[in-house]
N, C-alpha and C positions, 0 to 999 in steps of 0.2 A: 622411523621410517611410514614416509610415503609410499606406493605404490610404485612412481617411475623412478625413488630410488631402487626402489628395491628392480624394477627392470633397467636403471642404468650400472649396479651393480651386475648383474644378469651377460647385460653384452661385454662390459668390462674384462667379466671371468672368460668367456666365448675367447674372449683376441685373445686372451694370456694365454690360455688356453692350445688357440693353433695355430699362435709364435714356437712355443714349446711345443709340438709337436710340430711345424713345418706343417702344418695344413690346412688346404687355402676353403676359405668363408663360401667363394666362390659357387664350391664346390654343395650342392645343398646333401643330400649322401653323407658332404664328411661334418659337416653343420650341425645336423642331426648325431652323427654317430660321437662326437665333443659335449652336447647337448642332452643326451644320453647319459652321456659319464659323470656331466657333474648332478646330472637329476640322483644318478645313482650314490653317487660321494655325500649329497644333501639327505640321505635318505637315513645310509650312513650312521653321519653324524647325529640327525634327529630322534633314531633310537638308541645310540648313545647319551645323551642329554634325558629322554628321558627313563632310559633306564639309573642316569645319576641322580637323576632330580629323586628317583622313586627311593634308592638307597638314602638319601637325605631324605627322606621321611614325608616330598613331597605329596599330593592324594592322586588322585587317577584326578577326581572330579577338577581340582584345583591344573594339572594340563590336560583336563580337556577342553577347560577354559583356553587358553594359550591354544590350542591347537581347535577353535571354533567347533566343535563338534560335544558330542555327549562321552559320559562314563565310560561307559560301554565299548561306544567305537573305538575306544581310547585303548579297553583294556582288550578289545579282539583284535586291536593292531599292532598294540608294542608288550601284552605279556607274557608272550613265548618269546621272547626275546632277551627277557630277566634275565639273567645269572645269576 
């Protein structure tokens, strides 16, 4: 997936969410609120996937590689979210 693909998906998601909530994307604060909600849900989904990967035996090193960061950073971000 390219950056353009991701941008397209974000825009499509934003439009769909605006339609569901009857929000007008011409209102900057409404668009910001919708984007913030998408970011929050994406962060939740990422944390759930990290937890599932760890439960399946994936190492912090492997997760860090997928996220383009260091194992230390990944542990600091997600270790306290492990159940």
